[in-house]
PyMOL Python script that loads the backbone (N, CA, C, O; Angstrom):
from pymol import cmd

cmd.read_pdbstr("""\
ATOM      1  N   MET A   1       0.566  16.412 -20.366  1.00  0.00           N
ATOM      2  CA  MET A   1      -0.453  15.402 -20.517  1.00  0.00           C
ATOM      3  C   MET A   1      -0.365  14.350 -19.413  1.00  0.00           C
ATOM      4  O   MET A   1      -1.327  13.623 -19.166  1.00  0.00           O
ATOM      5  N   ALA A   2       0.773  14.270 -18.760  1.00  0.00           N
ATOM      6  CA  ALA A   2       0.924  13.290 -17.685  1.00  0.00           C
ATOM      7  C   ALA A   2      -0.071  13.540 -16.567  1.00  0.00           C
ATOM      8  O   ALA A   2      -0.519  12.594 -15.920  1.00  0.00           O
ATOM      9  N   SER A   3      -0.426  14.798 -16.327  1.00  0.00           N
ATOM     10  CA  SER A   3      -1.398  15.056 -15.264  1.00  0.00           C
ATOM     11  C   SER A   3      -2.769  14.464 -15.594  1.00  0.00           C
ATOM     12  O   SER A   3      -3.483  14.024 -14.693  1.00  0.00           O
ATOM     13  N   PHE A   4      -3.142  14.450 -16.871  1.00  0.00           N
ATOM     14  CA  PHE A   4      -4.404  13.829 -17.281  1.00  0.00           C
ATOM     15  C   PHE A   4      -4.361  12.322 -16.933  1.00  0.00           C
ATOM     16  O   PHE A   4      -5.320  11.782 -16.383  1.00  0.00           O
ATOM     17  N   PHE A   5      -3.256  11.665 -17.254  1.00  0.00           N
ATOM     18  CA  PHE A   5      -3.141  10.237 -16.989  1.00  0.00           C
ATOM     19  C   PHE A   5      -3.112   9.953 -15.484  1.00  0.00           C
ATOM     20  O   PHE A   5      -3.628   8.933 -15.027  1.00  0.00           O
ATOM     21  N   GLY A   6      -2.508  10.859 -14.729  1.00  0.00           N
ATOM     22  CA  GLY A   6      -2.538  10.719 -13.274  1.00  0.00           C
ATOM     23  C   GLY A   6      -3.961  10.824 -12.745  1.00  0.00           C
ATOM     24  O   GLY A   6      -4.378  10.048 -11.885  1.00  0.00           O
ATOM     25  N   TRP A   7      -4.708  11.807 -13.277  1.00  0.00           N
ATOM     26  CA  TRP A   7      -6.102  11.973 -12.872  1.00  0.00           C
ATOM     27  C   TRP A   7      -6.924  10.743 -13.264  1.00  0.00           C
ATOM     28  O   TRP A   7      -7.736  10.255 -12.478  1.00  0.00           O
ATOM     29  N   LEU A   8      -6.704  10.249 -14.487  1.00  0.00           N
ATOM     30  CA  LEU A   8      -7.431   9.080 -14.955  1.00  0.00           C
ATOM     31  C   LEU A   8      -7.145   7.878 -14.081  1.00  0.00           C
ATOM     32  O   LEU A   8      -8.066   7.160 -13.694  1.00  0.00           O
ATOM     33  N   ARG A   9      -5.880   7.650 -13.765  1.00  0.00           N
ATOM     34  CA  ARG A   9      -5.508   6.500 -12.945  1.00  0.00           C
ATOM     35  C   ARG A   9      -6.084   6.632 -11.545  1.00  0.00           C
ATOM     36  O   ARG A   9      -6.614   5.662 -11.004  1.00  0.00           O
ATOM     37  N   SER A  10      -5.990   7.805 -10.957  1.00  0.00           N
ATOM     38  CA  SER A  10      -6.518   8.014  -9.606  1.00  0.00           C
ATOM     39  C   SER A  10      -8.028   7.748  -9.559  1.00  0.00           C
ATOM     40  O   SER A  10      -8.517   7.041  -8.678  1.00  0.00           O
ATOM     41  N   ASN A  11      -8.751   8.323 -10.513  1.00  0.00           N
ATOM     42  CA  ASN A  11     -10.214   8.131 -10.529  1.00  0.00           C
ATOM     43  C   ASN A  11     -10.594   6.693 -10.809  1.00  0.00           C
ATOM     44  O   ASN A  11     -11.490   6.147 -10.167  1.00  0.00           O
ATOM     45  N   SER A  12      -9.913   6.072 -11.771  1.00  0.00           N
ATOM     46  CA  SER A  12     -10.267   4.686 -12.106  1.00  0.00           C
ATOM     47  C   SER A  12      -9.970   3.755 -10.925  1.00  0.00           C
ATOM     48  O   SER A  12     -10.760   2.857 -10.635  1.00  0.00           O
ATOM     49  N   GLU A  13      -8.846   3.961 -10.247  1.00  0.00           N
ATOM     50  CA  GLU A  13      -8.546   3.132  -9.070  1.00  0.00           C
ATOM     51  C   GLU A  13      -9.607   3.301  -8.006  1.00  0.00           C
ATOM     52  O   GLU A  13     -10.092   2.322  -7.439  1.00  0.00           O
ATOM     53  N   HIS A  14      -9.973   4.565  -7.732  1.00  0.00           N
ATOM     54  CA  HIS A  14     -10.957   4.848  -6.677  1.00  0.00           C
ATOM     55  C   HIS A  14     -12.318   4.195  -6.994  1.00  0.00           C
ATOM     56  O   HIS A  14     -12.890   3.494  -6.159  1.00  0.00           O
ATOM     57  N   TYR A  15     -12.810   4.433  -8.184  1.00  0.00           N
ATOM     58  CA  TYR A  15     -14.137   3.936  -8.503  1.00  0.00           C
ATOM     59  C   TYR A  15     -14.175   2.423  -8.747  1.00  0.00           C
ATOM     60  O   TYR A  15     -15.209   1.789  -8.535  1.00  0.00           O
ATOM     61  N   LEU A  16     -13.082   1.858  -9.182  1.00  0.00           N
ATOM     62  CA  LEU A  16     -13.035   0.383  -9.271  1.00  0.00           C
ATOM     63  C   LEU A  16     -13.058  -0.231  -7.868  1.00  0.00           C
ATOM     64  O   LEU A  16     -13.654  -1.286  -7.652  1.00  0.00           O
ATOM     65  N   LEU A  17     -12.401   0.444  -6.920  1.00  0.00           N
ATOM     66  CA  LEU A  17     -12.435  -0.015  -5.538  1.00  0.00           C
ATOM     67  C   LEU A  17     -13.829   0.098  -4.965  1.00  0.00           C
ATOM     68  O   LEU A  17     -14.292  -0.819  -4.287  1.00  0.00           O
ATOM     69  N   VAL A  18     -14.513   1.207  -5.222  1.00  0.00           N
ATOM     70  CA  VAL A  18     -15.896   1.379  -4.749  1.00  0.00           C
ATOM     71  C   VAL A  18     -16.797   0.302  -5.372  1.00  0.00           C
ATOM     72  O   VAL A  18     -17.630  -0.281  -4.679  1.00  0.00           O
ATOM     73  N   ALA A  19     -16.634   0.042  -6.657  1.00  0.00           N
ATOM     74  CA  ALA A  19     -17.456  -0.963  -7.324  1.00  0.00           C
ATOM     75  C   ALA A  19     -17.189  -2.355  -6.737  1.00  0.00           C
ATOM     76  O   ALA A  19     -18.116  -3.150  -6.576  1.00  0.00           O
ATOM     77  N   ALA A  20     -15.924  -2.649  -6.420  1.00  0.00           N
ATOM     78  CA  ALA A  20     -15.615  -3.922  -5.787  1.00  0.00           C
ATOM     79  C   ALA A  20     -16.234  -4.013  -4.403  1.00  0.00           C
ATOM     80  O   ALA A  20     -16.706  -5.076  -3.998  1.00  0.00           O
ATOM     81  N   HIS A  21     -16.233  -2.895  -3.673  1.00  0.00           N
ATOM     82  CA  HIS A  21     -16.873  -2.848  -2.370  1.00  0.00           C
ATOM     83  C   HIS A  21     -18.375  -3.116  -2.478  1.00  0.00           C
ATOM     84  O   HIS A  21     -18.945  -3.856  -1.675  1.00  0.00           O
ATOM     85  N   GLN A  22     -19.009  -2.501  -3.487  1.00  0.00           N
ATOM     86  CA  GLN A  22     -20.456  -2.728  -3.699  1.00  0.00           C
ATOM     87  C   GLN A  22     -20.722  -4.206  -3.978  1.00  0.00           C
ATOM     88  O   GLN A  22     -21.657  -4.790  -3.431  1.00  0.00           O
ATOM     89  N   LYS A  23     -19.892  -4.807  -4.836  1.00  0.00           N
ATOM     90  CA  LYS A  23     -20.080  -6.227  -5.181  1.00  0.00           C
ATOM     91  C   LYS A  23     -19.894  -7.120  -3.976  1.00  0.00           C
ATOM     92  O   LYS A  23     -20.666  -8.055  -3.762  1.00  0.00           O
ATOM     93  N   LEU A  24     -18.868  -6.835  -3.186  1.00  0.00           N
ATOM     94  CA  LEU A  24     -18.597  -7.605  -1.984  1.00  0.00           C
ATOM     95  C   LEU A  24     -19.734  -7.458  -0.960  1.00  0.00           C
ATOM     96  O   LEU A  24     -20.128  -8.430  -0.316  1.00  0.00           O
ATOM     97  N   ALA A  25     -20.251  -6.236  -0.818  1.00  0.00           N
ATOM     98  CA  ALA A  25     -21.354  -6.011   0.099  1.00  0.00           C
ATOM     99  C   ALA A  25     -22.590  -6.806  -0.325  1.00  0.00           C
ATOM    100  O   ALA A  25     -23.279  -7.375   0.521  1.00  0.00           O
ATOM    101  N   ARG A  26     -22.877  -6.847  -1.642  1.00  0.00           N
ATOM    102  CA  ARG A  26     -24.000  -7.647  -2.118  1.00  0.00           C
ATOM    103  C   ARG A  26     -23.794  -9.122  -1.821  1.00  0.00           C
ATOM    104  O   ARG A  26     -24.711  -9.810  -1.371  1.00  0.00           O
ATOM    105  N   THR A  27     -22.582  -9.601  -2.076  1.00  0.00           N
ATOM    106  CA  THR A  27     -22.259 -11.012  -1.872  1.00  0.00           C
ATOM    107  C   THR A  27     -22.395 -11.417  -0.421  1.00  0.00           C
ATOM    108  O   THR A  27     -22.961 -12.464  -0.108  1.00  0.00           O
ATOM    109  N   LEU A  28     -21.867 -10.570   0.474  1.00  0.00           N
ATOM    110  CA  LEU A  28     -21.836 -10.901   1.897  1.00  0.00           C
ATOM    111  C   LEU A  28     -23.035 -10.403   2.680  1.00  0.00           C
ATOM    112  O   LEU A  28     -23.199 -10.747   3.851  1.00  0.00           O
ATOM    113  N   GLY A  29     -23.875  -9.597   2.046  1.00  0.00           N
ATOM    114  CA  GLY A  29     -25.062  -9.058   2.736  1.00  0.00           C
ATOM    115  C   GLY A  29     -24.718  -7.985   3.731  1.00  0.00           C
ATOM    116  O   GLY A  29     -25.455  -7.779   4.695  1.00  0.00           O
ATOM    117  N   SER A  30     -23.598  -7.281   3.520  1.00  0.00           N
ATOM    118  CA  SER A  30     -23.193  -6.214   4.427  1.00  0.00           C
ATOM    119  C   SER A  30     -23.617  -4.873   3.814  1.00  0.00           C
ATOM    120  O   SER A  30     -23.989  -4.812   2.642  1.00  0.00           O
ATOM    121  N   PRO A  31     -23.559  -3.804   4.613  1.00  0.00           N
ATOM    122  CA  PRO A  31     -23.991  -2.513   4.094  1.00  0.00           C
ATOM    123  C   PRO A  31     -23.077  -2.035   2.951  1.00  0.00           C
ATOM    124  O   PRO A  31     -21.854  -2.059   3.086  1.00  0.00           O
ATOM    125  N   PRO A  32     -23.665  -1.607   1.843  1.00  0.00           N
ATOM    126  CA  PRO A  32     -22.872  -1.130   0.718  1.00  0.00           C
ATOM    127  C   PRO A  32     -22.413   0.312   0.935  1.00  0.00           C
ATOM    128  O   PRO A  32     -22.906   0.983   1.841  1.00  0.00           O
ATOM    129  N   PRO A  33     -21.480   0.796   0.118  1.00  0.00           N
ATOM    130  CA  PRO A  33     -21.152   2.219   0.166  1.00  0.00           C
ATOM    131  C   PRO A  33     -22.372   3.035  -0.260  1.00  0.00           C
ATOM    132  O   PRO A  33     -23.333   2.509  -0.822  1.00  0.00           O
ATOM    133  N   ARG A  34     -22.304   4.311   0.019  1.00  0.00           N
ATOM    134  CA  ARG A  34     -23.431   5.171  -0.347  1.00  0.00           C
ATOM    135  C   ARG A  34     -23.667   5.143  -1.855  1.00  0.00           C
ATOM    136  O   ARG A  34     -22.725   4.927  -2.617  1.00  0.00           O
ATOM    137  N   PRO A  35     -24.904   5.356  -2.297  1.00  0.00           N
ATOM    138  CA  PRO A  35     -25.197   5.364  -3.726  1.00  0.00           C
ATOM    139  C   PRO A  35     -24.468   6.517  -4.434  1.00  0.00           C
ATOM    140  O   PRO A  35     -24.148   7.522  -3.800  1.00  0.00           O
ATOM    141  N   PRO A  36     -24.207   6.381  -5.723  1.00  0.00           N
ATOM    142  CA  PRO A  36     -23.506   7.451  -6.446  1.00  0.00           C
ATOM    143  C   PRO A  36     -24.341   8.728  -6.491  1.00  0.00           C
ATOM    144  O   PRO A  36     -25.565   8.700  -6.617  1.00  0.00           O
ATOM    145  N   LYS A  37     -23.623   9.853  -6.383  1.00  0.00           N
ATOM    146  CA  LYS A  37     -24.266  11.175  -6.461  1.00  0.00           C
ATOM    147  C   LYS A  37     -23.662  11.917  -7.623  1.00  0.00           C
ATOM    148  O   LYS A  37     -22.438  11.983  -7.742  1.00  0.00           O
ATOM    149  N   GLY A  38     -24.472  12.470  -8.472  1.00  0.00           N
ATOM    150  CA  GLY A  38     -23.992  13.304  -9.584  1.00  0.00           C
ATOM    151  C   GLY A  38     -23.589  12.472 -10.797  1.00  0.00           C
ATOM    152  O   GLY A  38     -23.446  11.251 -10.742  1.00  0.00           O
ATOM    153  N   LEU A  39     -23.419  13.195 -11.880  1.00  0.00           N
ATOM    154  CA  LEU A  39     -23.094  12.543 -13.169  1.00  0.00           C
ATOM    155  C   LEU A  39     -21.713  11.894 -13.138  1.00  0.00           C
ATOM    156  O   LEU A  39     -21.522  10.822 -13.712  1.00  0.00           O
ATOM    157  N   LYS A  40     -20.748  12.533 -12.475  1.00  0.00           N
ATOM    158  CA  LYS A  40     -19.403  11.986 -12.417  1.00  0.00           C
ATOM    159  C   LYS A  40     -19.409  10.579 -11.792  1.00  0.00           C
ATOM    160  O   LYS A  40     -18.895   9.627 -12.379  1.00  0.00           O
ATOM    161  N   GLU A  41     -19.987  10.470 -10.618  1.00  0.00           N
ATOM    162  CA  GLU A  41     -20.023   9.171  -9.934  1.00  0.00           C
ATOM    163  C   GLU A  41     -20.866   8.154 -10.696  1.00  0.00           C
ATOM    164  O   GLU A  41     -20.514   6.976 -10.763  1.00  0.00           O
ATOM    165  N   LEU A  42     -21.982   8.611 -11.271  1.00  0.00           N
ATOM    166  CA  LEU A  42     -22.806   7.696 -12.072  1.00  0.00           C
ATOM    167  C   LEU A  42     -22.029   7.136 -13.259  1.00  0.00           C
ATOM    168  O   LEU A  42     -22.121   5.947 -13.565  1.00  0.00           O
ATOM    169  N   PHE A  43     -21.257   8.006 -13.930  1.00  0.00           N
ATOM    170  CA  PHE A  43     -20.463   7.528 -15.067  1.00  0.00           C
ATOM    171  C   PHE A  43     -19.434   6.494 -14.598  1.00  0.00           C
ATOM    172  O   PHE A  43     -19.348   5.404 -15.164  1.00  0.00           O
ATOM    173  N   TRP A  44     -18.659   6.832 -13.573  1.00  0.00           N
ATOM    174  CA  TRP A  44     -17.579   5.929 -13.154  1.00  0.00           C
ATOM    175  C   TRP A  44     -18.114   4.604 -12.622  1.00  0.00           C
ATOM    176  O   TRP A  44     -17.503   3.561 -12.857  1.00  0.00           O
ATOM    177  N   LEU A  45     -19.237   4.620 -11.911  1.00  0.00           N
ATOM    178  CA  LEU A  45     -19.736   3.414 -11.293  1.00  0.00           C
ATOM    179  C   LEU A  45     -20.714   2.620 -12.167  1.00  0.00           C
ATOM    180  O   LEU A  45     -20.802   1.398 -12.046  1.00  0.00           O
ATOM    181  N   ARG A  46     -21.441   3.307 -13.039  1.00  0.00           N
ATOM    182  CA  ARG A  46     -22.450   2.613 -13.859  1.00  0.00           C
ATOM    183  C   ARG A  46     -21.981   2.340 -15.281  1.00  0.00           C
ATOM    184  O   ARG A  46     -22.537   1.478 -15.961  1.00  0.00           O
ATOM    185  N   VAL A  47     -20.959   3.069 -15.740  1.00  0.00           N
ATOM    186  CA  VAL A  47     -20.466   2.862 -17.103  1.00  0.00           C
ATOM    187  C   VAL A  47     -19.035   2.333 -17.089  1.00  0.00           C
ATOM    188  O   VAL A  47     -18.778   1.244 -17.601  1.00  0.00           O
ATOM    189  N   PHE A  48     -18.105   3.084 -16.515  1.00  0.00           N
ATOM    190  CA  PHE A  48     -16.694   2.699 -16.555  1.00  0.00           C
ATOM    191  C   PHE A  48     -16.401   1.376 -15.874  1.00  0.00           C
ATOM    192  O   PHE A  48     -15.800   0.492 -16.485  1.00  0.00           O
ATOM    193  N   ALA A  49     -16.811   1.217 -14.623  1.00  0.00           N
ATOM    194  CA  ALA A  49     -16.473  -0.004 -13.878  1.00  0.00           C
ATOM    195  C   ALA A  49     -17.046  -1.265 -14.545  1.00  0.00           C
ATOM    196  O   ALA A  49     -16.317  -2.248 -14.674  1.00  0.00           O
ATOM    197  N   PRO A  50     -18.309  -1.281 -14.971  1.00  0.00           N
ATOM    198  CA  PRO A  50     -18.810  -2.486 -15.636  1.00  0.00           C
ATOM    199  C   PRO A  50     -18.119  -2.783 -16.956  1.00  0.00           C
ATOM    200  O   PRO A  50     -17.828  -3.942 -17.250  1.00  0.00           O
ATOM    201  N   VAL A  51     -17.847  -1.735 -17.774  1.00  0.00           N
ATOM    202  CA  VAL A  51     -17.152  -1.967 -19.037  1.00  0.00           C
ATOM    203  C   VAL A  51     -15.739  -2.482 -18.796  1.00  0.00           C
ATOM    204  O   VAL A  51     -15.277  -3.391 -19.486  1.00  0.00           O
ATOM    205  N   TYR A  52     -15.055  -1.897 -17.815  1.00  0.00           N
ATOM    206  CA  TYR A  52     -13.680  -2.327 -17.475  1.00  0.00           C
ATOM    207  C   TYR A  52     -13.696  -3.788 -17.046  1.00  0.00           C
ATOM    208  O   TYR A  52     -12.809  -4.554 -17.423  1.00  0.00           O
ATOM    209  N   ALA A  53     -14.687  -4.177 -16.267  1.00  0.00           N
ATOM    210  CA  ALA A  53     -14.771  -5.568 -15.782  1.00  0.00           C
ATOM    211  C   ALA A  53     -15.007  -6.542 -16.943  1.00  0.00           C
ATOM    212  O   ALA A  53     -14.605  -7.702 -16.854  1.00  0.00           O
ATOM    213  N   LEU A  54     -15.642  -6.101 -18.014  1.00  0.00           N
ATOM    214  CA  LEU A  54     -15.907  -6.968 -19.157  1.00  0.00           C
ATOM    215  C   LEU A  54     -14.692  -7.153 -20.082  1.00  0.00           C
ATOM    216  O   LEU A  54     -14.623  -8.116 -20.846  1.00  0.00           O
ATOM    217  N   LEU A  55     -13.742  -6.219 -20.000  1.00  0.00           N
ATOM    218  CA  LEU A  55     -12.564  -6.313 -20.873  1.00  0.00           C
ATOM    219  C   LEU A  55     -11.693  -7.486 -20.501  1.00  0.00           C
ATOM    220  O   LEU A  55     -11.456  -7.704 -19.313  1.00  0.00           O
ATOM    221  N   PRO A  56     -11.208  -8.248 -21.449  1.00  0.00           N
ATOM    222  CA  PRO A  56     -10.280  -9.330 -21.130  1.00  0.00           C
ATOM    223  C   PRO A  56      -8.950  -8.757 -20.653  1.00  0.00           C
ATOM    224  O   PRO A  56      -8.568  -7.652 -21.038  1.00  0.00           O
ATOM    225  N   TRP A  57      -8.240  -9.521 -19.805  1.00  0.00           N
ATOM    226  CA  TRP A  57      -7.012  -9.040 -19.227  1.00  0.00           C
ATOM    227  C   TRP A  57      -5.987  -8.544 -20.266  1.00  0.00           C
ATOM    228  O   TRP A  57      -5.381  -7.498 -20.032  1.00  0.00           O
ATOM    229  N   PRO A  58      -5.760  -9.228 -21.390  1.00  0.00           N
ATOM    230  CA  PRO A  58      -4.780  -8.712 -22.349  1.00  0.00           C
ATOM    231  C   PRO A  58      -5.101  -7.296 -22.819  1.00  0.00           C
ATOM    232  O   PRO A  58      -4.187  -6.499 -23.031  1.00  0.00           O
ATOM    233  N   VAL A  59      -6.367  -6.973 -22.984  1.00  0.00           N
ATOM    234  CA  VAL A  59      -6.757  -5.630 -23.437  1.00  0.00           C
ATOM    235  C   VAL A  59      -6.488  -4.629 -22.325  1.00  0.00           C
ATOM    236  O   VAL A  59      -5.921  -3.566 -22.579  1.00  0.00           O
ATOM    237  N   ARG A  60      -6.890  -4.952 -21.080  1.00  0.00           N
ATOM    238  CA  ARG A  60      -6.619  -4.051 -19.953  1.00  0.00           C
ATOM    239  C   ARG A  60      -5.118  -3.795 -19.803  1.00  0.00           C
ATOM    240  O   ARG A  60      -4.686  -2.660 -19.602  1.00  0.00           O
ATOM    241  N   SER A  61      -4.345  -4.856 -19.902  1.00  0.00           N
ATOM    242  CA  SER A  61      -2.902  -4.757 -19.761  1.00  0.00           C
ATOM    243  C   SER A  61      -2.304  -3.862 -20.827  1.00  0.00           C
ATOM    244  O   SER A  61      -1.456  -3.022 -20.528  1.00  0.00           O
ATOM    245  N   ARG A  62      -2.728  -4.028 -22.047  1.00  0.00           N
ATOM    246  CA  ARG A  62      -2.223  -3.217 -23.165  1.00  0.00           C
ATOM    247  C   ARG A  62      -2.559  -1.745 -22.959  1.00  0.00           C
ATOM    248  O   ARG A  62      -1.730  -0.874 -23.222  1.00  0.00           O
ATOM    249  N   ILE A  63      -3.759  -1.469 -22.495  1.00  0.00           N
ATOM    250  CA  ILE A  63      -4.171  -0.078 -22.233  1.00  0.00           C
ATOM    251  C   ILE A  63      -3.277   0.528 -21.134  1.00  0.00           C
ATOM    252  O   ILE A  63      -2.798   1.653 -21.275  1.00  0.00           O
ATOM    253  N   MET A  64      -3.057  -0.213 -20.052  1.00  0.00           N
ATOM    254  CA  MET A  64      -2.246   0.304 -18.975  1.00  0.00           C
ATOM    255  C   MET A  64      -0.799   0.552 -19.407  1.00  0.00           C
ATOM    256  O   MET A  64      -0.188   1.544 -19.009  1.00  0.00           O
ATOM    257  N   ARG A  65      -0.259  -0.354 -20.220  1.00  0.00           N
ATOM    258  CA  ARG A  65       1.124  -0.201 -20.694  1.00  0.00           C
ATOM    259  C   ARG A  65       1.256   0.972 -21.640  1.00  0.00           C
ATOM    260  O   ARG A  65       2.327   1.574 -21.716  1.00  0.00           O
ATOM    261  N   ALA A  66       0.193   1.322 -22.373  1.00  0.00           N
ATOM    262  CA  ALA A  66       0.239   2.409 -23.316  1.00  0.00           C
ATOM    263  C   ALA A  66       0.199   3.778 -22.640  1.00  0.00           C
ATOM    264  O   ALA A  66       0.599   4.774 -23.244  1.00  0.00           O
ATOM    265  N   MET A  67      -0.277   3.841 -21.400  1.00  0.00           N
ATOM    266  CA  MET A  67      -0.384   5.120 -20.712  1.00  0.00           C
ATOM    267  C   MET A  67       0.893   5.384 -19.901  1.00  0.00           C
ATOM    268  O   MET A  67       1.446   4.472 -19.286  1.00  0.00           O
ATOM    269  N   PRO A  68       1.349   6.636 -19.909  1.00  0.00           N
ATOM    270  CA  PRO A  68       2.513   6.944 -19.057  1.00  0.00           C
ATOM    271  C   PRO A  68       2.121   6.879 -17.586  1.00  0.00           C
ATOM    272  O   PRO A  68       0.963   7.102 -17.234  1.00  0.00           O
ATOM    273  N   GLY A  69       3.075   6.580 -16.746  1.00  0.00           N
ATOM    274  CA  GLY A  69       2.806   6.541 -15.322  1.00  0.00           C
ATOM    275  C   GLY A  69       3.638   5.485 -14.615  1.00  0.00           C
ATOM    276  O   GLY A  69       4.448   4.795 -15.233  1.00  0.00           O
ATOM    277  N   SER A  70       3.431   5.372 -13.333  1.00  0.00           N
ATOM    278  CA  SER A  70       4.263   4.476 -12.513  1.00  0.00           C
ATOM    279  C   SER A  70       4.085   3.009 -12.847  1.00  0.00           C
ATOM    280  O   SER A  70       4.982   2.205 -12.593  1.00  0.00           O
ATOM    281  N   HIS A  71       2.925   2.638 -13.422  1.00  0.00           N
ATOM    282  CA  HIS A  71       2.710   1.234 -13.769  1.00  0.00           C
ATOM    283  C   HIS A  71       3.601   0.771 -14.888  1.00  0.00           C
ATOM    284  O   HIS A  71       3.683  -0.427 -15.156  1.00  0.00           O
ATOM    285  N   ARG A  72       4.289   1.715 -15.569  1.00  0.00           N
ATOM    286  CA  ARG A  72       5.199   1.344 -16.640  1.00  0.00           C
ATOM    287  C   ARG A  72       6.626   1.166 -16.145  1.00  0.00           C
ATOM    288  O   ARG A  72       7.476   0.656 -16.874  1.00  0.00           O
ATOM    289  N   GLN A  73       6.893   1.580 -14.919  1.00  0.00           N
ATOM    290  CA  GLN A  73       8.254   1.462 -14.377  1.00  0.00           C
ATOM    291  C   GLN A  73       8.558   0.008 -14.098  1.00  0.00           C
ATOM    292  O   GLN A  73       7.701  -0.753 -13.648  1.00  0.00           O
ATOM    293  N   THR A  74       9.784  -0.361 -14.371  1.00  0.00           N
ATOM    294  CA  THR A  74      10.201  -1.724 -14.118  1.00  0.00           C
ATOM    295  C   THR A  74      11.050  -1.760 -12.859  1.00  0.00           C
ATOM    296  O   THR A  74      11.570  -0.736 -12.416  1.00  0.00           O
ATOM    297  N   TRP A  75      11.181  -2.923 -12.302  1.00  0.00           N
ATOM    298  CA  TRP A  75      12.021  -3.084 -11.128  1.00  0.00           C
ATOM    299  C   TRP A  75      13.468  -2.885 -11.511  1.00  0.00           C
ATOM    300  O   TRP A  75      13.890  -3.247 -12.609  1.00  0.00           O
ATOM    301  N   ALA A  76      14.231  -2.303 -10.591  1.00  0.00           N
ATOM    302  CA  ALA A  76      15.664  -2.124 -10.830  1.00  0.00           C
ATOM    303  C   ALA A  76      16.336  -3.489 -10.783  1.00  0.00           C
ATOM    304  O   ALA A  76      15.922  -4.365 -10.023  1.00  0.00           O
ATOM    305  N   PRO A  77      17.374  -3.667 -11.598  1.00  0.00           N
ATOM    306  CA  PRO A  77      18.069  -4.964 -11.550  1.00  0.00           C
ATOM    307  C   PRO A  77      18.756  -5.151 -10.186  1.00  0.00           C
ATOM    308  O   PRO A  77      19.176  -4.173  -9.567  1.00  0.00           O
ATOM    309  N   PRO A  78      18.870  -6.390  -9.724  1.00  0.00           N
ATOM    310  CA  PRO A  78      19.495  -6.602  -8.413  1.00  0.00           C
ATOM    311  C   PRO A  78      20.967  -6.172  -8.451  1.00  0.00           C
ATOM    312  O   PRO A  78      21.616  -6.262  -9.493  1.00  0.00           O
ATOM    313  N   PRO A  79      21.478  -5.714  -7.333  1.00  0.00           N
ATOM    314  CA  PRO A  79      22.875  -5.301  -7.320  1.00  0.00           C
ATOM    315  C   PRO A  79      23.805  -6.487  -7.566  1.00  0.00           C
ATOM    316  O   PRO A  79      23.489  -7.624  -7.215  1.00  0.00           O
ATOM    317  N   ARG A  80      24.946  -6.205  -8.169  1.00  0.00           N
ATOM    318  CA  ARG A  80      25.891  -7.281  -8.465  1.00  0.00           C
ATOM    319  C   ARG A  80      26.523  -7.747  -7.165  1.00  0.00           C
ATOM    320  O   ARG A  80      26.779  -6.960  -6.253  1.00  0.00           O
ATOM    321  N   SER A  81      26.760  -9.011  -7.109  1.00  0.00           N
ATOM    322  CA  SER A  81      27.387  -9.596  -5.920  1.00  0.00           C
ATOM    323  C   SER A  81      28.853  -9.179  -5.858  1.00  0.00           C
ATOM    324  O   SER A  81      29.550  -9.154  -6.872  1.00  0.00           O
ATOM    325  N   ARG A  82      29.304  -8.854  -4.658  1.00  0.00           N
ATOM    326  CA  ARG A  82      30.703  -8.427  -4.467  1.00  0.00           C
ATOM    327  C   ARG A  82      31.453  -9.424  -3.595  1.00  0.00           C
ATOM    328  O   ARG A  82      32.341  -9.049  -2.829  1.00  0.00           O
ATOM    329  N   GLY A  83      31.097 -10.663  -3.714  1.00  0.00           N
ATOM    330  CA  GLY A  83      31.776 -11.696  -2.913  1.00  0.00           C
ATOM    331  C   GLY A  83      30.866 -12.176  -1.804  1.00  0.00           C
ATOM    332  O   GLY A  83      29.690 -11.816  -1.760  1.00  0.00           O
ATOM    333  N   PRO A  84      31.408 -12.993  -0.903  1.00  0.00           N
ATOM    334  CA  PRO A  84      30.576 -13.549   0.168  1.00  0.00           C
ATOM    335  C   PRO A  84      30.109 -12.454   1.147  1.00  0.00           C
ATOM    336  O   PRO A  84      30.826 -11.485   1.398  1.00  0.00           O
ATOM    337  N   ALA A  85      28.925 -12.623   1.677  1.00  0.00           N
ATOM    338  CA  ALA A  85      28.372 -11.669   2.636  1.00  0.00           C
ATOM    339  C   ALA A  85      28.989 -11.794   4.000  1.00  0.00           C
ATOM    340  O   ALA A  85      28.917 -10.868   4.807  1.00  0.00           O
ATOM    341  N   VAL A  86      29.592 -12.919   4.265  1.00  0.00           N
ATOM    342  CA  VAL A  86      30.175 -13.139   5.595  1.00  0.00           C
ATOM    343  C   VAL A  86      31.701 -13.100   5.492  1.00  0.00           C
ATOM    344  O   VAL A  86      32.392 -13.263   6.498  1.00  0.00           O
TER     345      VAL A  86
END
""", "prot")
cmd.dss("prot")
cmd.show_as("cartoon", "prot")
cmd.util.cbc("prot")
cmd.orient("prot")
């Protein structure tokens, strides 16, 4: 099932980036990315990205923590000091 979550994360990151690019292009008056083609792109850009943007951060964070993947990994603890460095 981890491959499904990898696919989900990869697609969501990609299309959220495209949606952010579209928003920035509108704001700055620069050329936007190409319009979505096909049902897949329409879903990710017209349904997923707007709904995701409406979710409050605690809900987004809880969803991400519930899914397996690299976003659940924590930083390694710092190595113990072994005396002065000099």
